C-alpha positions, 0 to 999 in steps of 0.5 A: 500500500502506498502512502496515497492509498492510505485511508484518511480519518473521518469522524461523526457526531450527533447533536440535537438542535437546541431551542436557543439555536432556532428562529421563530420558524424553528429553523436553526440559524445559519451561523450556528452551523459553523459551531456544529462543524467545529464539534465534528472537526474537534472529534476528527482531530482527537482521532489523530491526537492532534486537536488544538492543545496538541497543535499549540504544544507542537508550536503551531496555530491552525487558523481557518482561512476559508469556510464554505457551506451549502444548505440543502434543507433546514435543520429544525428545533429538536431534530437530531443531526449527524455531522460527518467530518472527513480529512481530504487534504493535509500535505500543505493545509488541512481541508476538512469536508463535512456533511450534515444529515438528519440522524434518523433518515440520513437525508443530507441537509448541508455540505461544507468544507474548511481550510486551515493552515499552519502558522508558527507560534514563534514567528507568526509565519504561515507554513507551506507544508504541514509540520512534522508533528501533524504528519507523524500523528496522521501517519501513526493513525493511518498505520493503525487503521490499515 
């Protein structure tokens, strides 16, 4: 198996849309979706043991520099949703693809993606390649999951 054939991590979390996230029509406000994506992304990063505390310990911040969402159907008050996060690019940046579905019917509600880049905490400079600390953890995850 070549490195290109190795699996990339994915994670899925379920949430129930709380009352404080909805408008008078009981539809989740579009801005809250970013928070839902963050919950799934943290679950994904935990899977490879490189969540935000480990990023900082390795000397890097990973700010989100691009985020796109496409809404297909609304999430409603008390609806259980499943948010899947999948790592799709990692060599030069982290690109995470997301799908939000109704947890019961699996109907797709939203697609999204985010892009993060490594920035050195010591110099504030953006890196053009993923730092070794991230790559090592990803490769360890891949080896454990092949």
